[in-house]
N, C-alpha and C positions, 0 to 999 in steps of 0.2 A: 658664371654663376653670379647673382646680384648680391652685393655686400648690402646686412642688414646692421641694424644699432638695436643692441638690448638695454631695454630700461627697467629698473626695479626699483621699488618703493617697499617700505614695512609700515605695520601698523601694530605697536604695541600699546596698550592699557593692561596698567597694574593697579587693580585696587581703583580703578576708573581715574589714575592718575597717567598722563598720557609720555610715554619715552622715546627717546629716537632709536632706537635699536633693542630688540627683542630675544632674550634670553633664550625663548624657543625657536627663533628660525636661525638656520646656518647656510651663509652662503659660499660657496667655495666657486671661484672662477679663476681661469690660467694666466699665468703672469708671464709664461714663457712656454714656445710652441714643447719645448722638451719637459715638463712639467707631467707630475703626475695629471692634474686636472684638465691641461692640453691635450693628455695623451687619452684617457679615458669621458672626458667630456666637464661640464659644469652641474652641480651640483645644487639644488634647492631643497633644505628640507625644513619642516615644519613639525613640531611633536607637541601633545599634549596630553598631559594626565587624566585618571579618571574621575579623580576625588583629588579632595583640597588639603591633603596630608600635609603635612611639615615635610616629609618624605619626597613630597610631589616633582620638586625642581632639581634634589640632586637625582631622581631617577630620569628626569628626561636629559639632562645632562649626560649622565651613562648612556642613555641609548646614541644621543648625538655623538658621540666620540666614538662608541663602538662601531655604528653605521659607519663613519669615514675611513676608520682604518680597518676595518672588513673589506668596504670599496674598494680602496686604493691597492690594499696590499694582494688583492687577487690579482692573479696572473694569466686569468681567464681572456679570452680575446672578444668573449661575448657579454656586454653588458647586461642583459636578463639576467645569466648566473650570477657574473658579481654581485647583483643587487639583490640574489636572491638569497646567497651565501651571506652578507655584511646583515640582513633582515636577522637571517637565524642566529649569527654571532650575537647581535644586539638581543635579541630574546633570550638567547640562552644565559647572557649574563645578567639580564633583568630578573629571569627566573631564580636564578642562584642566590640573588640578592635576596628577593622576594622568600626565598624558600626559608633564610636563616631567621626573617623577621616573624612577630605575631601575627595573625590574619588582619588585624584592624590597621595595622600598619604596612601593611601590603599595598603597591603603588603597579598599576597597570596603566599603559602608555601606549596611544595610536601614534600613528604618522603618517604623513605624504610628502613621497622624495621623490624627484623629478629630478632627471638626467639628460642634460641638451649637448647632444653633440652633433657639430654640425647643423644640419636642419632636423634633425630627428629627436622626438621626444620620446623617453621612457620615465614612466610614472607608475608607483608602488603605493597602495593606498590599505591602509589598516585603519578601521573605526578606533576613535571617534572622530578623527579630523575628516575635514570635507576639502576637494578640489573639484577645482570649474575650469575646464578646458575652450579656449575658443579657436578651434583650428580646423582650416578647411571648409571656412565660412557657418559653422554649424559649433554653436556654444553645449558642451555636454558637463554631467555634474556625474562626479564619481564619490560615494554612491546617490545615486539619484534620490531626490527628496519626494514624498507623496504627495505634496504640493505642485511638483513639477509632473510627476506622472504615478497617478494614483495606483496606476494597474503593474507597476515593476514588481519583480517579483523578489528581487532583492532589498527591497527596503525592509528595514526592521530596526527599531530603537538599537541603541551600543550596548552589548553584551558584553560582560567582563569578558566571558571567557574566548573574544574571539581578539583580543588586544595581546600585545607584547607584555609578558611578564607571569601573564594566566596557565599556561600551558609549554611543555616543551616542543609540541607541535605548532607551528603558524602557517596561516597558507596568506599570503596578501593578495589584493586585487590587483592586477597589473593591464595597464593600457599603453598603446604604444600609437604613436601618430608623427605626423609631418608638419612642424612649425615653420611656416613661409611669413612672407611678410604681411601685416595685419594681425597676426595670431597673437594671443595672447591666456596669462594662465593665472588663478587666485588661489592662493593655498591658505585656509583659515581654519580656525578651530571651529567646533561641534556649535559654539551657542551662536553662528553666523547662519547653521544651514535653515533654518525655519524663519531666517527675514529677509533673506533674498530672492526676489523674483525673478524671474526667467527673464522677461520684458527689460527690465531696469538693468540687470547685472549684463545682460549681451549690450545694450547701450553704451553703459558704462566702458568696457573693455574694448568697444571698437575705434573709442576716441583716442586709442595710444597714447594715453596720457596716466600715467602710472599716481602720480600727485593727485588728479582730479578723483582717482578710483580711491586711493585713499582715504580723501578727504570724505566721501559719500559714504564709506564704511564708519567711520569716525561719528558720522551724524546718524547713521542707523544704531552704532551702539550708544549714542548717548540719548537717543528718543527712547531705546526699551531699557534704559538703565542697567547695562552691562558693565560689570566692574572690570572683569577679566578678558581680554579678547586681543586675539595674533592674528595677523593676516600678512602674506607674501605678494606683491603683485608685480607680473614681468609683461613685458609687452615687446612687440619686435616689429621694427618699421624701417623702410628700405632708405639707404641711403645713397642720394643722385650725388654722380661726382660730374661735375662739371669742365670742362676744357678751361685751362689756364690761359687767360690772355694777358697779354705784355700792356703796362700799363703806358700811357700815353707821355713822351719824350724819351722812353727808354733806348740807348744806343746800341750798336753791333754787340759790345763788350757784354751788357748783361744780359743781352741774349745768346751769347755762346756759353756764359755763365750758367743760365738755365738750361740748356742743352745737355751741356757736361753732368750738371746734377742729375738731367733726366734719362742720361744714359748711365752714370753709376747707380741709379735706383731699379733701372731695367737689370744692369749685370747681379747687381742683391735680388730680386726676386728672381732671376734664374738659377741663382745658388740656393735658394732658399726651396726652389720648385724640385731643384735634384735632392734635397738633404729630405725636408719632407712633401710628400706629391700632395697628399690630403691638405694642405694649408696652403695651396696654391691660391693665390688672388687671381682676378681677371683683371687683363691689361687696363690702362686707361686710355679713355678714350680719344683717339687723335686729334690734332690741334685743326680746328674747324678753319677751311679758306675764308679770306675776309668776302669771297663774293658772296658767299651762303648766309654770311652774316647781313647782310645788306639787302636794301627793297631792291627790285630791279627799275631801270628805268621805263617811266611811264610815255606811253606813245604821245605824239604832239598831233592838234587839230590842222588837219589839212582842207583848204575848200575845193579842193578838183579832188574826191577820192577814187581810186583804180574804180573800173567798172566791174561788176560781179559779172562771172559766166552765166547763162542761161540754165536750166534745170534739165536735166536729164531725164528722156524719153525711154519710160519703164513698161508701157505699155498698158494694159487693163491693172485695175486694182486686184487685192485677193480675192474682195468678194466677188466682183463680176465675172474673173475666171475657175471659180466654184461654179456661179450658177450656170455658165456656160458649158462646163464640164458633166454638170447634174443634165441640162436636156440634151446632150449627145449621147451617153451613155443609157438615157432612157429612149432614145429615138433609133439606135442599134442594140438595145436590148433582143437578146433570141424570144421566141413564143415559147412563154412558160405558162403554167395554170393562171396566175393571175391578169396573164395577157390575153387571154383566149376568150371570145365571146360566149354568154351562158348556152347557146346552142351547141355547142362543142359538147355538153355534158349530159345531152337529154336523148340521147340514142341516135342522134343524126348521124348523117356520112361527116368525115375527117374535114376539116373547113380548108378552102383551096390554098394551095400555097406552104401547108406545114410537112416540114420534115419528116421521112418515113424513117422508121429506125432501121439502124444498120443490121447486116447480118453478123454474128460473130463466127467468125471461121476458126476459132481456137479449137485444144486440143478438149474434147468433154472428159477424156480418160483421169486429166488431172485432176477433176471436181469430184471424181467418185472416191468414197473412203476406202476402196481397197483396188488391189490390182486388178485386171481383166482376165487372167490367166488362172488364177490359184488366190486362194484368199491370203490376207496379210498375215492373220495367226492360226495355228493348228493345233488344235487339242487332243488330247490320247483319249480313247474312249472311257467310260467311267468303270468299265469290270477291269481295267487295268491299271485306273490311279489307285496309287496309295491311299492312306486313311488321312495321313497327312497332306496330300496335295486336294483330298475332296473338302476336307475344312477352308482350306486357303483357297477355293477355288472361286467363290462369290468376291474374295477381295481381290482376284487378279482380275475379274470381269470387270469390277468398278475401276481398277487401274485402266485397262484396257479403253472402257470406253472414255473417262478422262484425257487418255491420250490422243484419242480419236476425237473427240471434242477441239481439243485444241489443236491437232492436226488442220480440222476441217475451217478454222475459223483463219489459221496463217494462209488458207489458202484460198479464201474470200477476201482476206485484206489485201492480198498480192494482185488480183484482177481490179483493171480498171473502173471507175464509176460509170455505170451505165444511167442516160437519159431517161425522164421518167416517161413510160409509155402510156399513152391517152388509148381508152377503149371507146370509142363511138357506140356502139352496137349495145345493144340492153341496156337495163338498168345500171346505177354507179356500182363502180366495181368493189370488190374487197380484198382489204391487202393481205396477200399471201407472204406467211410468216416461217419460219423452221420448225418444224412438227417437235414437239414435245415428245423428249423418251419417256414415256410414262413405265414403258417394260422396264428400262433399269432403273427408275426410281422406285418403283416398286419392288425391283429384285433387292435395290439395297438397302430400302427399309426393312425388307423381310431377311436380309440377311444380320443387318444392325440388331433388330430383335432377338435374332437366333442365337447371336452370339453372345447379348447379355441375357438371354434366358440360360444358355448354358453356363456362362462364368456365375451366375447366379446358384446354378443348382450345385456346382463345384462347389462354391464356398460353402453352401450350406451342408454338403455332403461331407467336407474335411470340419468343418466343427461338429458336426453332428459325431463324426469319426473320434474324434479328439475328445468329446465329452465323454463318449463310452469307454474312452481308454482311461479317462478319469475315475469313470465308473469302476472299473476293473480292479484298479490300483485301491481305490477306498473300499471295497469289498474284501480286499486281500489283505488289507491290514485289518479289518476288523474281524477276518476270520484269525488271523495270527492272533490277537487279543484273546481272544476263546481259547486256542492254547498254548497260550502263553504261559510258562513254567512259575513264574513269580510275579507279584505284583511290580517290580520295578522295569521288567519286560514288557507289563503289560501297558505301564505310565508311558514308555517309549514308543510302544504301536500306537497306543493311542493318539499321542501327538501326530505322528505320520500321517494317521487316518484324518485327523482336524487340516491339516496341511493339504489333504487329496479332496477334502467335500469341499474345503474353500475353492476350490480350483472348480469343480463340478458347480458349485453356488455362481460364480461369476461369468460361467459359459452361455454366452447367447441364446445355444441351442435349447437350453433346460428353462422353461415357462410354462406357463398353464397352456398356450396353444397347442404343445406337444405333447399328446395325453401319456403314451408311453413313457417317457423319459421324466417326465413331472411326477407319474407314481411312482418310478423306480427312485426318483431324487427322497420323495419322502418316505420311502420305506428306509431308504439308507438314513436317513435322519432321524427317525424312528430308533433305528440299530445303534445309532452312534449315543443316542441319548441313553440307550439302556448299558452302554458299554459305560458312559459315565459316571452312571449311577450305579454301575458294578465294582469298576474301580477307581471311582474318585468320591463316591458316595453323593453326586452332585444331581440334586435334581431341578426341575423347572416349576415353576408354578402354573398352570392350566388357568388359563380366562382370568386374571385379576383385574379385578372391578375398582377404578374411579369413584371412592365414596364423595370426595368432595377437594375446594382447593382454598387456599387463603384468601380471605376476603378483601388483603390488600396485595397490590402488585409485588411488593418488595418484600412480603410479609413472610413468614416461616412458624412452623410447630414444634415446638421442642419436646411436648410428652402427651400421652394419650389415656385415659383411663375409660375401662369397658364395663360397664356393670354385670355382675354375675347373673346366674339365672336362680329365681328365689322361687320356691316351692309353696304353696298355696296362701302367695299373696292375694291380697281382695281390694288392699286400699288402692284409692284410684289416684292421689299423688304418685304415690311409688310406682305404680305401674306407668304413671307419666314420666319418673325419674328414669324408670328401667328402659322406655323408648327411645332414648339418645345414648349417645359417645361423645364424651368430654375433652377436650384438648386445651393444652397450654400455650401460650403465645411465647417465641422463643425470643421476644425484645425485652429484656433485664430493665429498660427505663419504661416502658407505657404497656406492660405485657397485660391480655387479656385472659377470660376464660371462655371456651366458645363451646355452644353443644350442636352436635349434627344427628339428624335422623340417621336409624341403622341402617336404612335401606339407602340411605344418600339424599343428598339436597346441599343447599348452600350452609355454613357456617354460621350460626347466631350468636352476637355477643350475649353472654350469660351476666356475665358479672366484668365492669370494667374500672380502670380507674379513676379516682374523680367521684365515684358514685355515692351517695350518702347513704349510710346502715345507719338509722338511730342517731348517735352523735359521733359515731364514726365515718372519715373519710377513706374509701377503698385506697391503696395504694397500687404498687405494681404486684400482680400474680404470679409468684414465684412455683407453685406446686398446689396439685388436685391430686386425691384421691377419692377411691370410694370407701363408706364406712358404714357398716350395717346394711342401711334403706336410701341413700342420699348422698350426694357428692359434695363432698366439702374442700374450700380450700384455702391455700396461706398466702399472705401478701406481704410486702416489703415496705411499711411506712416511715416516716420519719421519727417516729417513736417507738419502733420497735417492727416486731411481725405479729400479724390478727391471723384469726382462727375462722371462718366463716361458714357456718351449717344454715339450715333450711329449718325452720318450726311452721307449721301452718301454711307452706307455700311462699313463706317470705324470708326474705336473709336475717340473720342473727349472726351478734359480732362477739368474740373474746378474744384479749390481750394474751399471746403466749407468754407464759411467766420470764422474766430474767432474759428478754431476747432483744432489749434494745443493746444489749452487749457482743450480741452475736457478730462472725466477722464471716459472713457467707463466702463461698468460692463462685466459681462460674456457674455451677449449677445446684441448687438444693433441694436433697431429696428426703422426701417426708412418707412413711408409710406407716401404715394402721394394723395392727393384729390383737384380737381380745379387746380390743375399746384402747389402747393405750396406743400413742402417738410415736414414733422413731423417727429422728430425726438426722440425717447427716448432711454436712457440711457447714454446720453452724460454727463447730470449735473444731480445731486442726485434728486430726486423725483420734475424732471423739463421736461416739453415738449417744444421743441426750433421748434420754426417754420419757414423757409425760405421761403418767398414771391417769388410768378412765376416770374421766369426772374433773380430775384436779389440773385441768389446761393451764390455768392462772398463775399454778405456784412454780417454783425453780424444779425444773428438772432435774432430773436424776443422770451420772454418767454412768452408761450402763456398762462399756468396756472395762476389764480389770487390768490395770497398767503394769503387774507384775506378768499376766500372762502374754502381752504384747510385746514385750521385752526382744528383740532381732527381729520383729514381723515388720516389713515394709509398707506401709498405706499410705506414701504419699502419692501415690498412681492410680488412687482407689477413684473409680468416675460414676460407680452405680451402687445400691443398696436393694436388696430383696429382702423380705421377711415372711415366714411361714412354721413362726415358733422356732426356728433356727434363724439367725441372720448371715445373710450370703452380701460378702462385699467383694464388687467384680474392679480387677485391674486391666489397666488400658491394654497388656500383653495376651489377655484370655482367660488369665488364671483368676481361682475363687476362692476368697479365705472363708472358711467356714467358723461360726462364732456359735456357742451354746451356753448359755447361763452368764455370759459376759466372758467367758473363757476360750479363747484360742482355740479348736479342735482340730482343722486338719485343712490340706490346700490340695484343689483340684485343678490339676492340668488337664487340659485337654490335649488329647493325642495328635501327633503330627500328619498335616494334610497338606496337598498342593491347589493353590498357592498356601504358605506358612500365615497363620494369624496375625498381624501386624498390630491393627490399629483398634481397636474395640471402643465404640462407645456409650453402651447400655447393652441390659437384658432384661430377660423376663423367665421367672421361676414358675412350673407348674408343679404340682401334686402336694399332698397334704402335709409332707414329712421331708427330711431327708435321705430318706429310703426309698423313695416312688417319685416321680416326676422326671423332667427336663428342665436345660439350662438353654433358652433360645439365645445367642448373642450377635449381636448386632456388628457386625465386620465394615465399618464405613468405606475403607480405604479399596476394599476388593469388591462392594458393591453385593454384599451374600449376608445369608441368616444362617447359621449354623447351630443345629440341634444337637446338644451334647448332653449324656447322660448325666444324670446326679452322682451315683455313686462310683463312678471308676473312672468318669472323664471320657467316654470310648463316644466317636464323634457318630452320630445317628446317621446326619445328611447334610448337604450343604443346598440351598435354596436359592433359586436365582431367577432372572427373567429371562426369556430368550432373547436372541439379539433381534429379531424382525416385530417382536413386540412394541404396542405402543407406550408402553410404560419401561421405565429402568431405573434402577436401583442407583441412582448416580448423588443421593444427597441423603443416607439414609441416616435417621436420630433416635429414632425409638421403635417399639412396637409394643404390643399386646396381643398375648392369645385367649382365646374363647374356649374354653373345655367343656362349656356346659351342653355342647350338641352331642349328637352320636359320630361327628367328625370336629376334629379341632378348626378354627377359623383363627387366621392370622389379621390381626390388622398394623399396619406398615404406615409409620410416619415418614415419608420420603421429601424433605425439603418442604416447599408450600401443599404437599399434597397427602392424601390418607387414601390408602390401599387396602381393598380386603381381598383375600385369598384363600382358599382351602387348605389346609396343610397335606402334603401329599405323602402315600404310604411311605415309609421307610424302604430303602432299596436294601436286597440282600447282598453281603458280603460277597465279596469275590471267590471266595473258596467254594460258598454254598451255590452260586450262580453255575458253579462248572458241575453238568452230570457225570454220571458213570464213564460215560461216553470224551470227557474233556471238552464239553461244547457248551455253552450256554443256551438256556430254551428260551424261545422265541418271543415269548409273553410272558414278564417279570413283572412282579406288584409293584 
């Protein structure tokens, strides 16, 4: 093994001042072969903190000390395992130290640790330090800088979470290579990473002069005004050991002394090889003989040189021999097509001297595909074959055909090649080739097509049979629902029926192409919906229509105002106002008021922030409501809340009294009844009332404090007024107040799934004794119709699973009861949807007739 010499140098700049040794660099080199460094290898360690904290130097020293202690105390024979253990010990020690310090005093440390044993280098890298290796004729950077390889996927700026001390889990980047003569290594801080180019660094490390590399790094640091910079350079060079020469004039005694020294040195080397075989050094080169070290004697000039022998006669040259061979081959060539005259191919007789084709006296039976006496393969008659043999018969024919084809090719290949036969009679002959087995090919195609068709038929039959079984199971479970003794048993059967219908829906056989199964599925779905309506009081909206969407891509609606039907109105302005519905933007910073045609269309901006109304400037629209014959809006401006109404087709403005001290919650709810305005959300747990015509005066506190003692109103999310004030809690309960006094609390009955998060509601009817509550359950995507007086759930309203619209972002709703059938206007995120209110389903007990079965057509 070639002996090498390792040279190291350090660069240390602290505050712009150069130092001989760096506090961030640690070198451990073996003093004796039995030392830990001699057993586990040399250590070259460089650490760097991620900040200029006063604790940075102490943290770096702690990491260096724990690295050395953990590496040399490990008894493992694997250097990689010892290196990982040392990094974990150092990381744990630094993490425990940082855990006791405040966040601004914590320090994270990166390191580059190289272990060199013999010619093997093991490198562990934790950012932000940088390492460069010149090994095996190639320069590598760990990690690679973007200026070197922009496409490198691991290039990223130093992240604190990846350094020592940031977490108990650390994963260093490991690299291993062989360091032979000419190799080099540079460990440096992160300040050098963006300043060193590939070509420049490669040229510097190949000079094998650490001092020159150190000087170049110092020049780079000075040119870029680096105050703190540290680097460690290692180069490996071969040591050429020359044979010793005896000085001139040395006697025999001195020569004997040298021989004894050499003998003792050889004995010591042999003992050392026995004790430590891995430290064995190559034996010194033997003493060169004096004849080798001297030039040979030069020949002297002779006036009569020895005569040279004549050259040997080797015959013609290679070119002449090749030309003669070509001529002889052409003269001796047999008569072939290219050597015959043209008349031989024009129907004339054979040219004189042509060789006749020899007669083949071989056995022609060997050329036949079968034996002469009986066929090679015999088959039973079709009537005697079983169904399995009949189905596999095409495959057997195919296999036998392939075997016969293979046999014929082997027989033809074993025959000697025949000379080409010339036909002098008639026109040019046609080449005869083996006949194409058309019957076999056609039979093969037919057999494969039949198998494919048969397999497809079996697959469809199996799928159809499986779908029919699911149909039967679903119908049986629906029949059990009709015969269920109570609602709990009906709910369990309904869940099982839902699973069976899902299996039917996913079956590939149930589609529009199979009319029978598709009609059966439609009937099963209708029967299931009737069972849902009877047991869970769940109805689906028929043909919901999308009226409009929000004009902004990310915008959403908060509430909607639907004008009621007015009888005997002839004013064109009022009729124009009633032909629209109005929606309030959900944006609390730049909310607008939109209007939309009742039959659908684009949302038009009706009142927007920044619009001038007389001397006032419109602020963010927070609420809107219908008052008598027009829509009014309430905005939030810096000087308070304003009230906007129309007169003669133009907007007018009036400030709401004492609104500058309001503290609105997320939603400000304003309602009107009898000309009075009722405001919820302006003051905590209080309803403010503005008397008709006195909106600029200070409002009244409408609730009686004595009656609200013990009433929890912290979760109220909406308010409605119809002579009685209704406050809705988020859990679905409704508080009823009359004349400022707490009257009652309505709790909707339990349903499946239970009510969990209600955002808004709408109240119909003219008083507390008639009408319904319509609750918006946003979490379950449904609308719940509840009776006012008893809290009984009338029905749940949803969209079908296969519908193009789904209630995935319910916000608010309004119900228009002016027509023969109520119409729902639902705010669903950025959509406004209109649908007819379905007829309430009959209760479960009423659905069962005297025989215990539900009628097929329930309303």
